[in-house]
C-alpha positions as CSV (number, residue, x, y, z in Angstrom):
1,M,-31.2,-12.0,-9.7
2,K,-33.3,-9.4,-11.2
3,L,-32.4,-9.0,-15.0
4,T,-32.0,-5.1,-15.6
5,L,-32.4,-3.3,-18.8
6,K,-28.6,-2.5,-18.7
7,L,-27.5,-6.0,-17.9
8,I,-29.4,-7.3,-21.0
9,I,-27.5,-4.5,-22.8
10,A,-24.2,-5.6,-21.6
11,M,-24.8,-9.3,-22.5
12,V,-25.9,-8.5,-26.0
13,L,-22.9,-6.4,-26.6
14,A,-20.2,-8.4,-24.8
15,P,-18.0,-10.6,-27.1
16,L,-16.7,-12.4,-24.0
17,A,-18.1,-14.1,-21.1
18,V,-17.3,-10.9,-18.9
19,L,-17.1,-7.0,-19.5
20,H,-14.0,-5.7,-17.6
21,A,-13.9,-2.4,-15.8
22,R,-10.8,-1.1,-17.5
23,E,-11.7,2.7,-18.2
24,S,-15.0,3.0,-16.5
25,A,-16.4,2.1,-13.1
26,D,-20.0,1.8,-14.7
27,S,-19.0,-1.2,-17.2
28,F,-20.9,-4.2,-16.5
29,V,-20.2,-7.9,-15.8
30,A,-21.9,-10.4,-17.7
31,L,-24.5,-12.8,-15.5
32,D,-22.7,-15.9,-16.0
33,A,-19.1,-14.3,-15.3
34,T,-17.3,-16.1,-12.7
35,F,-15.2,-14.2,-10.3
36,S,-12.0,-15.6,-11.9
37,Q,-13.0,-14.1,-15.2
38,I,-13.8,-10.9,-13.6
39,A,-10.4,-10.3,-12.1
40,Q,-7.8,-8.7,-14.2
41,P,-3.7,-9.3,-14.2
42,S,-2.0,-6.7,-12.6
43,G,0.5,-6.3,-15.2
44,F,3.3,-6.2,-12.7
45,T,7.0,-6.7,-13.6
46,P,8.7,-9.6,-11.7
47,E,10.8,-7.1,-9.8
48,M,7.9,-5.3,-8.2
49,P,6.9,-5.8,-4.8
50,K,4.9,-8.7,-3.8
51,L,1.2,-8.0,-2.6
52,S,2.5,-10.4,0.3
53,D,5.6,-8.3,1.3
54,V,6.0,-6.4,4.6
55,C,7.7,-3.3,4.9
56,L,9.3,-1.4,7.5
57,R,11.1,2.1,7.3
58,L,14.9,1.8,8.1
59,F,15.3,5.3,8.3
60,R,18.5,6.6,9.7
61,L,21.8,5.1,11.7
62,D,21.9,8.5,13.6
63,A,18.7,8.9,15.2
64,K,18.8,9.6,18.5
65,G,17.9,6.5,20.9
66,L,17.7,4.1,18.1
67,T,20.5,1.8,17.5
68,A,21.2,-0.5,14.2
69,A,20.5,-3.7,16.7
70,Q,17.0,-2.2,17.6
71,M,16.2,-1.6,14.1
72,L,17.1,-4.9,12.8
73,A,15.3,-6.8,15.6
74,A,11.9,-4.6,15.0
75,G,12.3,-6.2,11.4
76,S,12.3,-9.4,13.0
77,D,9.6,-8.5,15.3
78,F,7.3,-7.6,12.7
79,H,8.3,-10.3,10.3
80,I,9.2,-8.0,7.3
81,T,10.5,-8.8,4.0
82,R,11.6,-5.5,2.9
83,G,13.7,-2.5,4.4
84,V,12.2,0.6,2.8
85,W,12.9,4.3,2.3
86,S,16.3,4.1,3.8
87,Y,18.9,7.2,4.0
88,I,21.7,4.3,5.3
89,E,24.6,3.9,3.3
90,D,26.7,2.1,5.9
91,E,27.9,-1.3,4.2
92,S,27.7,-3.4,7.4
93,F,24.2,-2.5,8.0
94,I,23.1,-3.1,4.5
95,K,24.7,-6.5,4.7
96,S,23.2,-7.2,7.9
97,V,19.7,-6.5,6.3
98,Q,20.5,-8.7,3.5
99,A,21.6,-11.6,5.5
100,K,18.1,-11.8,7.2
101,G,16.7,-12.4,3.6
102,W,15.2,-8.8,3.4
103,E,15.2,-6.6,0.5
104,F,17.0,-3.3,1.1
105,Q,15.8,-0.1,-0.5
106,G,18.0,3.2,-0.6
107,S,16.6,6.6,-1.0
108,L,17.7,9.1,-3.8
109,G,17.0,12.4,-1.9
110,M,20.1,14.1,-0.6
111,T,20.5,16.3,2.2
112,L,21.9,19.1,0.6
113,V,23.9,21.8,2.5
114,D,26.0,23.5,-0.3
115,P,24.1,26.5,-1.7
116,A,25.9,26.4,-4.8
117,L,23.6,23.2,-5.6
118,A,20.6,24.8,-4.4
119,L,17.4,26.0,-6.5
120,R,17.1,29.5,-6.5
121,D,13.9,31.5,-5.7
122,R,13.2,35.2,-7.9
123,D,15.7,36.9,-5.7
124,N,18.4,34.4,-6.4
125,R,18.2,33.0,-2.8
126,P,18.9,29.4,-2.4
127,I,15.5,27.7,-1.3
128,G,15.2,25.8,1.8
129,T,13.3,22.7,2.5
130,N,11.4,23.7,5.3
131,G,8.6,26.4,4.1
132,Q,10.1,30.1,3.3
133,S,13.5,29.3,4.6
134,D,16.7,29.9,2.8
135,K,18.8,27.9,5.4
136,P,20.3,24.3,4.7
137,P,19.0,21.8,3.7
138,F,17.9,22.8,0.6
139,R,16.0,22.2,-2.6
140,A,18.4,21.0,-5.2
141,D,18.8,22.3,-8.8
142,N,18.3,19.5,-11.1
143,A,20.2,21.0,-13.8
144,N,23.4,22.0,-11.9
145,P,26.0,19.5,-13.5
146,E,27.9,19.0,-10.0
147,Y,24.7,18.4,-8.2
148,R,23.9,15.6,-10.9
149,R,27.3,13.9,-10.6
150,L,27.2,13.8,-6.9
151,Y,23.6,12.3,-7.1
152,L,24.5,9.9,-9.5
153,D,27.7,8.9,-7.5
154,R,25.6,8.4,-4.4
155,A,23.5,6.0,-6.3
156,K,26.1,4.0,-7.8
157,R,27.4,3.3,-4.5
158,L,24.4,1.8,-3.1
159,A,23.7,-0.1,-6.2
160,D,27.2,-1.6,-5.7
161,L,26.2,-2.5,-2.1
162,G,23.3,-4.8,-3.5
163,V,20.4,-2.3,-3.3
164,S,17.5,-3.8,-5.2
165,S,15.2,-0.6,-5.4
166,F,15.3,3.3,-4.8
167,Q,12.9,5.4,-3.3
168,R,12.5,9.4,-4.4
169,D,11.1,11.9,-1.9
170,D,10.1,15.3,-3.0
171,P,10.5,14.3,-6.9
172,D,9.4,17.7,-7.8
173,E,11.6,19.4,-5.2
174,G,9.3,20.6,-2.9
175,F,6.9,22.6,-5.2
176,F,4.3,22.5,-2.4
177,D,6.7,24.5,-0.2
178,W,7.6,27.0,-2.6
179,G,5.4,27.0,-5.7
180,K,2.3,27.9,-4.2
181,K,4.0,30.7,-2.4
182,G,5.3,32.6,-5.2
183,R,8.9,32.2,-4.7
184,R,9.4,30.9,-8.1
185,D,7.8,29.4,-10.8
186,A,7.4,25.3,-10.9
187,I,10.1,23.3,-12.6
188,P,8.6,22.6,-15.9
189,D,7.5,18.9,-16.3
190,A,9.7,18.0,-19.3
191,H,12.8,19.3,-17.2
192,L,11.7,16.7,-14.3
193,L,10.7,14.0,-16.7
194,E,14.3,14.3,-18.3
195,F,16.2,14.3,-14.8
196,H,14.3,11.5,-13.5
197,R,14.6,9.6,-16.8
198,W,18.4,10.4,-16.9
199,A,18.9,9.4,-13.3
200,R,17.3,5.8,-13.7
201,T,19.0,5.0,-17.0
202,E,22.5,5.7,-15.5
203,I,22.0,4.1,-12.4
204,E,20.6,0.7,-14.4
205,K,23.3,1.1,-16.6
206,H,25.9,1.0,-13.9
207,A,24.2,-1.8,-11.8
208,G,24.0,-3.8,-15.0
209,R,20.7,-5.1,-13.7
210,K,16.9,-4.2,-13.8
211,L,16.1,-2.0,-10.6
212,T,12.6,-0.9,-9.3
213,F,12.2,3.0,-8.4
214,S,9.3,4.3,-6.0
215,T,8.6,7.9,-5.7
216,N,6.5,10.1,-2.9
217,C,3.9,11.3,-5.3
218,H,0.0,11.3,-5.0
219,T,-0.6,12.9,-8.8
220,D,0.2,11.9,-12.0
221,P,2.7,14.1,-13.5
222,P,4.8,13.2,-16.5
223,F,7.9,11.9,-14.5
224,M,5.6,9.4,-13.0
225,Q,6.1,7.3,-16.0
226,V,9.8,6.8,-15.0
227,F,8.8,5.2,-11.8
228,D,7.4,1.7,-11.1
229,Y,5.2,2.6,-7.9
230,R,4.2,5.3,-5.3
231,M,5.4,5.1,-1.7
232,T,3.9,8.1,-0.2
233,E,1.6,9.2,3.0
234,V,-2.0,9.1,3.4
235,R,-3.7,11.0,5.9
236,F,-6.8,9.9,8.0
237,R,-7.6,13.4,8.5
238,S,-7.0,16.7,7.0
239,M,-4.3,18.9,8.3
240,D,-6.4,20.8,10.8
241,G,-7.7,17.6,12.0
242,T,-11.2,18.5,11.1
243,K,-12.1,16.3,8.2
244,E,-12.0,12.5,7.3
245,V,-9.8,11.9,4.5
246,I,-9.5,8.2,4.3
247,S,-12.1,5.5,4.0
248,P,-12.6,2.1,2.8
249,S,-13.7,3.5,-0.4
250,R,-10.9,6.1,-0.8
251,I,-8.0,3.1,-0.3
252,R,-9.8,0.9,-3.2
253,E,-9.6,3.9,-5.2
254,I,-6.2,4.4,-4.7
255,G,-5.4,0.6,-5.5
256,L,-7.7,0.7,-8.8
257,A,-6.0,3.8,-10.2
258,A,-2.6,2.4,-9.6
259,R,-3.7,-1.0,-11.5
260,K,-4.7,1.6,-14.4
261,E,-0.9,2.3,-14.7
262,K,0.3,-1.3,-14.1
263,K,1.6,0.2,-10.7
264,L,1.5,-0.6,-7.0
265,F,0.7,1.9,-4.2
266,V,2.6,1.5,-0.7
267,L,1.2,3.7,1.6
268,T,2.4,4.9,4.8
269,G,0.8,7.4,7.7
270,Q,2.2,10.5,9.3
271,E,-0.2,10.9,12.3
272,D,0.2,9.7,16.1
273,R,-2.9,7.8,15.8
274,P,-4.6,5.1,18.1
275,A,-3.3,1.6,17.1
276,E,-6.7,0.5,16.4
277,D,-6.5,3.1,13.4
278,Y,-3.5,1.8,12.1
279,R,-4.8,-1.9,12.6
280,W,-7.9,-0.9,10.4
281,I,-5.9,0.6,7.5
282,W,-3.2,-1.9,7.4
283,A,-5.9,-4.5,6.7
284,T,-7.8,-2.4,4.2
285,S,-4.5,-1.7,2.4
286,Y,-3.9,-5.5,1.8
287,A,-7.3,-6.2,1.1
288,T,-7.5,-3.7,-1.8
289,G,-4.1,-4.9,-3.5
290,N,-2.3,-2.1,-1.8
291,L,0.8,-2.4,0.9
292,Y,1.2,-0.4,4.2
293,I,4.5,0.5,5.8
294,V,4.6,-0.8,9.4
295,P,4.2,2.4,11.4
296,W,7.4,2.1,13.5
297,D,9.9,4.7,13.1
298,Q,7.4,6.6,11.1
299,F,7.4,10.2,10.1
300,Q,5.0,12.4,12.1
301,N,3.6,15.5,10.4
302,V,2.5,18.8,12.1
303,V,-1.2,18.8,12.9
304,L,-2.8,22.4,13.1
305,D,-5.1,23.4,15.9
306,P,-8.5,23.8,14.5
307,V,-9.3,26.9,16.1
308,T,-6.2,28.9,16.2
309,R,-4.5,27.3,13.1
310,V,-1.1,27.0,14.8
311,P,0.9,23.8,14.8
312,R,0.4,21.5,18.0
313,I,4.1,20.5,17.8
314,P,6.8,22.8,16.5
315,I,8.0,20.9,13.5
316,Q,11.5,20.9,14.8
317,K,10.3,18.8,17.8
318,L,8.3,16.1,15.8
319,P,8.8,12.7,17.6
320,R,8.6,9.6,15.3
321,I,5.8,7.0,15.7
322,F,6.9,3.7,16.9
323,I,3.6,1.3,17.2
324,A,4.2,-1.6,20.0
325,Q,4.9,-5.1,18.6
326,E,2.0,-6.4,20.8
327,K,-0.5,-4.3,19.0
328,F,0.5,-4.8,15.8
329,A,2.6,-8.2,14.7
330,D,-0.6,-10.3,14.9
331,L,-1.6,-8.3,11.4
332,T,1.9,-8.4,9.9
333,G,2.4,-12.3,10.7
334,F,-1.0,-12.6,9.2
335,V,0.2,-11.1,5.7
336,R,3.1,-13.5,5.8
337,A,1.0,-16.3,6.5
338,N,-1.6,-15.5,3.6
339,A,1.0,-15.1,1.0
340,D,-0.7,-17.8,-1.0
341,V,-4.0,-15.9,-1.2
342,L,-2.4,-12.4,-1.6
343,D,0.3,-12.8,-4.4
344,G,-1.3,-12.9,-7.7
345,Y,-5.0,-12.1,-6.7
346,E,-6.8,-9.1,-8.0
347,E,-10.1,-7.5,-7.1
348,A,-13.5,-9.2,-8.3
349,A,-15.9,-7.6,-6.4
350,V,-16.7,-5.3,-3.3
351,G,-19.5,-5.0,-0.8
352,G,-20.6,-3.7,2.7
353,Y,-19.7,-0.6,4.5
354,D,-18.6,2.4,2.5
355,L,-18.4,0.1,-0.8
356,Q,-20.6,0.3,-4.0
357,D,-19.8,-2.2,-6.8
358,T,-21.7,-0.7,-9.6
359,R,-20.4,-3.3,-12.2
360,F,-23.2,-5.5,-11.2
361,G,-26.2,-3.5,-11.7
362,D,-28.8,-3.8,-9.1
363,D,-27.4,-7.1,-7.6
364,A,-24.9,-6.4,-5.3
365,P,-22.1,-9.0,-5.5
366,V,-21.6,-9.7,-1.7
367,R,-24.3,-8.6,0.9
368,I,-23.5,-8.3,4.8
369,E,-26.3,-8.7,7.2
370,G,-26.4,-8.2,10.9
371,G,-23.0,-7.2,12.6
372,S,-21.7,-3.6,13.5
373,G,-23.0,-1.9,10.1
374,K,-19.1,-1.2,9.3
375,L,-17.9,-4.4,8.1
376,S,-16.4,-4.2,4.6
377,A,-16.0,-6.9,1.9
378,F,-13.2,-7.2,-0.7
379,L,-13.4,-10.1,-2.8
380,R,-10.2,-11.0,-4.7
381,A,-9.7,-13.9,-7.2
382,K,-6.8,-15.3,-9.3
383,P,-7.2,-14.0,-12.8
384,G,-8.2,-16.6,-15.3
385,D,-7.6,-19.8,-12.7
386,A,-11.1,-21.4,-12.5
387,N,-10.0,-23.8,-9.9
388,A,-8.0,-21.6,-7.4
389,P,-9.6,-20.3,-4.3
390,V,-11.8,-17.2,-4.3
391,V,-11.1,-15.1,-0.9
392,I,-13.3,-12.5,0.6
393,H,-11.2,-10.0,2.9
394,L,-13.6,-8.9,5.7
395,V,-12.5,-5.6,7.5
396,E,-14.3,-4.3,10.6
397,R,-14.3,-0.4,11.0
398,E,-16.0,-0.8,14.9
399,Q,-16.2,-3.0,17.4
400,G,-16.5,-6.5,15.8
401,A,-19.9,-8.3,15.7
402,A,-21.1,-11.6,14.2
403,S,-22.6,-11.2,10.7
404,T,-24.0,-13.2,7.9
405,V,-22.3,-12.7,4.5
406,C,-24.2,-13.5,1.5
407,L,-22.4,-14.7,-1.7
408,P,-23.7,-15.5,-5.1
409,S,-23.0,-19.1,-5.4
410,A,-22.5,-19.5,-9.0
411,R,-20.1,-16.8,-9.6
412,F,-17.5,-18.5,-7.6
413,F,-17.4,-22.1,-9.6
414,G,-20.3,-22.5,-11.5
415,T,-22.4,-25.4,-10.4
416,N,-19.8,-26.6,-8.2
417,A,-20.6,-26.6,-4.5
418,I,-18.1,-24.6,-2.0
419,K,-16.7,-24.8,1.0
420,V,-15.9,-21.6,3.2
421,T,-13.0,-21.4,5.5
422,L,-12.2,-18.5,7.8
423,R,-8.4,-17.3,8.4
424,E,-7.9,-15.1,11.5
425,P,-4.8,-13.7,13.2
426,L,-4.2,-15.4,16.4
427,P,-3.9,-13.0,19.3
428,Y,-0.5,-11.7,19.9
429,D,1.7,-13.9,22.0
430,A,5.5,-13.1,21.9
431,A,6.9,-16.7,22.2
432,L,4.7,-17.9,19.2
433,H,6.0,-15.1,17.2
434,A,9.4,-15.5,17.9
435,K,9.2,-19.1,17.0
436,A,7.3,-18.4,13.6
437,E,10.0,-16.2,12.7
438,K,12.8,-18.5,13.4
439,D,11.1,-21.5,11.5
440,K,9.6,-19.3,9.0
441,N,6.4,-21.0,9.7
442,Y,3.9,-18.0,9.8
443,R,1.0,-20.3,9.2
444,S,1.6,-21.1,13.0
445,L,0.1,-17.5,13.6
446,I,-3.4,-18.1,12.2
447,R,-6.4,-19.9,13.0
448,E,-8.7,-21.5,10.1
449,T,-12.1,-22.4,10.9
450,T,-14.5,-24.1,8.5
451,L,-17.9,-22.1,8.8
452,T,-21.3,-23.2,8.8
453,T,-23.0,-22.4,5.3
454,T,-26.7,-22.5,4.3
455,T,-28.0,-22.2,0.9
456,E,-30.9,-19.6,-0.2
457,G,-31.9,-19.9,-3.6
458,A,-28.7,-18.4,-5.8
459,W,-27.2,-17.2,-2.6
460,T,-24.9,-19.0,-0.2
461,L,-25.0,-17.5,3.4
462,V,-21.8,-17.8,5.7
463,S,-22.1,-17.1,9.2
464,V,-19.0,-15.3,10.3
465,P,-17.9,-14.6,14.0
466,A,-16.7,-11.0,15.4
467,L,-13.3,-10.0,13.6
468,N,-10.6,-7.4,15.2
469,P,-10.4,-5.9,12.6
470,W,-9.4,-8.6,9.8
471,G,-10.3,-12.0,8.5
472,I,-10.1,-13.9,5.1
473,L,-12.9,-16.2,3.8
474,M,-11.4,-18.8,1.7
475,V,-13.8,-20.2,-0.7
476,E,-13.1,-23.3,-2.2
477,K,-14.5,-25.6,-4.9
478,L,-15.8,-29.1,-3.8
479,Q,-15.9,-31.7,-6.7
């Protein structure tokens, strides 16, 4: 490795073996730091979702053509652990979810039809949820005492049914629908913070236990401090479909920003995209320490025609998105099978397609040679555990092709030799998945292969076959 001036300065100034990138992406790590020293603890509370959780929206029981039995079957088909962002209050359904061992997350947003409880515009008309409408459902007036009573009563009912967490949609009461169109001033930050803090305090007081609260929010307003994590949509492309807005580096940035707050980001989509797109973003989300909601019964937003700027589908006729089990369950099962190397693991380095890790100076911490040119590598370790395996998530954005992954040998376990095993999801097989779900033996859904390695100076070279789109390299210490 080349010893640069910046690295020499970093070694002189560092009081520990490693300088961690807490505040600046330009912080450098010491030359002798191992990956378990570089990785930082998440700071999550025990109640937070796990990095091996699989989430599915359990939206509504009154959805046309969708029964409770179909929803529960889909949860089993995709091997879920959590039913999230649900507007269902039916006791028997919630108990059925809990009987399967799944967490159930209720929603705090209300469908408001009483104009007396609505937020008002400058002309004293109630503000609807759809653009400039003054028709129900309405945006809520958080300062209205009767609205607060109804809000809290609903949350208490769900808490009494054993709900362990709550999601809040539109926590700013839909500012983007009306605030930028001049209908009224935005609700002051202090008022939103007071409302959400009051609600959480009262709900947990009633429940008599710690709950977790997530919200649909991309930004970092003051009220975000009330919530434990974000659960929100991330688009593949701009609303007019002309510009890519998501990439491996962007998903990584989302995860890093959340970690600075000791929070998690649970992503979901809103576009009817090919299964290959959802497979890639699912793998990348888990590889970066985020979660992704299975795109089944998923909201679909309006996509504008790039020329006329007219919605391609009228908003009132938007169908929801349902991905087929055979196109996706191999990846949800892969998450369940890899709980041992997802939970408790944090980023130590990245490399490959669309990724640059500046903490290592001029020496890339992991390199990829050959292949499609669009293989990304996310290296994760268990913070402070010098003996735990280190893992490298490899995510393919294109048609897979064999490649060579180059690893800095000493950063794994010092002078100890290493063994590299590839974990891959097996091709989807309905009978195999049904048995794995029944037995809870998800390891039966993956293939493990010991890979050939060679040494070239300070580097270990690993021959990796084509991936579709995800594989995990397990790097273990040999005594």
